[in-house]
KEPA-358781 format. One record per residue (C-alpha): x, y, z; residue in one letter. Coordinates in steps of 0.001 Angstrom, whole numbers, plus 500000, padded with zeros to 6 digits. Example, Ala and Ser with C-alpha at 12.3 -4.5 7.8 and 13.67 -1.06 7.14 Angstrom:
! KEPA-358781
512300495500507800A513670498940507140S
! end
This chain:
! KEPA-358781
758366805588717739M754642805395716937D752273802570716141T749267802657714108M746473800045713617M744428799490710586K741387797419711532G741375794188713661E743166791437711182D745226793835709801S749200794053710215E750576796731712450E752581799322710574V755443801216712342E755988805121711756I759573806376712422D759212810096713118L762758810705714620R764944813302713397D768167812048711727S769887814074714262S768497811906717097D771280809953718866A769380806712718799E770766804510715891Q770470800901715167S772508797984716149D774938797831713486N775636801671713068G773076802474710392E769819804719710656E766691802940710507P764659802988707457L761525805979707804T758425803902707100L755670806485707519W753966805288704334K751952802205704845A752327799680701888P748979799182700115T747243796355700906A745973794002698147L743585792262700444E741457795301700910E741095795634697076E740215791862696667E737624791791699402N735433794494697981I731924794002698859H729909793465695560T726087794014694730T724495791348692403A724130793728689775L728046794598690039V729152790733689766E727343790779686188I728625793897685121S731090794984682872D732746797079684710T733583794598687271K737228793905686013P737889797814686229L737692797813690189I741252796855690592N742638798627687341S740886801801687263R743249803588684443D744038800026681949P744627802622679085R747028804887681154G744937807714680084I746084809752683235N749755808689683790D750443812159684109V748756812389687248L751143809878689041K752617812945691448I754545812285694487T755590814821696803F759149814886695397E757611815877692383D756108819173693958V758547819827696593I762258819465696282A764902821122698530E768300821644697506P771467820332699378M772014824141700431S768676824661701997L767197821966704297R764396822182706620S764124819730709677G763783816057709105D760775815834711292R759378819215709050I760147817365706080W758328813831706965I755328815352708527W754781817752705094S755430814645703041N752541812513705450A750331815729705033L750353816126701540F749735812741700696E746893812626703371V745114815785702116S745814814825698273R744119811610698902V741277812706701299W740262815703699317L740388813792696055Y737957811293697689R735999814649699216I735737816226695409I735110813045694079T731967812431696114V730761815914695214C731523815512691460L731736812323690407A727807811290690396I726852814307688643P729747813981685922M729115810392685380A725155811590684874I726100814490682332I728373812183680451S726273809174680276G723674811659678642L726410813455676549L727161809900674853F723862808617674728A722700811464672979F725662811345670396L725041807391669913S721527808066669012C722252811311666893L724818809066665159H722650805672664974I719236807505663774W720654810343662150M724027810475660854V724552807074659507V721034806803657888P721610810027656075C725145808985654890I723411805889653479Q720858808003651579C723432810160649843I725287806645649125F722211805312647417I721376809004645706G724831808650644367T725289805271643364R725547806379639795W728751808599640441L730244805684642070Q729689803836638788S730487806512636857L733770807469638479W734886803320638047S734373803853634657I736497806786634399V739284805137636291L739222801953634145G738930803498630997V741103806670631166I743054806910634101I744600803302634266H745382802905630818P747376806430630646F749118805905633829L750094802137632905T751324803655629515S753190805932630981A754893803599633834A755666801485630691R757317804547629119C759071805800632020W760163802345633225G762641802092630156G764806804907631241F767782804119633409S770164806248635116I773760805102635511H776089807435637902L779620807298637666A782741808838639091K785029810684636969E
! end
């Protein structure tokens, strides 16, 4: 059985890489559980070193919950979602365990490497884009719409008069006329 240590204060994590065909089994006759995945340590997430700027920031609560609205729920992919062997075709258990471990490690580390390369430029581009759109909306779109509303205030008054004098009385009269009709269905 292989053993790994994560830091000095962390707990020991055991990884069982034995084949299911190995003769060694546990005392009660059942096979031992495979513990190749280390449990995520919540303590590591809570002990993130932050600067004074991050402590007063609005985004500090997002450190623990990075997808609070569930936008990327479709990306919760596991090894079994990608690679699945039917019962008729099976590789060796060690191959399956190592493939699973390598899949998880490569997925996590390649994501981190690509994030380092792309996250900062994309954050800057997105910030510039949203700043431009906000500025455009605040200083161009809303004032133009307000100018149109000011220039067409007479149309709003005229439309409310037309509704109040012509359309509302007509529809009220039609409703009273048609409201007197009743339909009775009877079986013969």
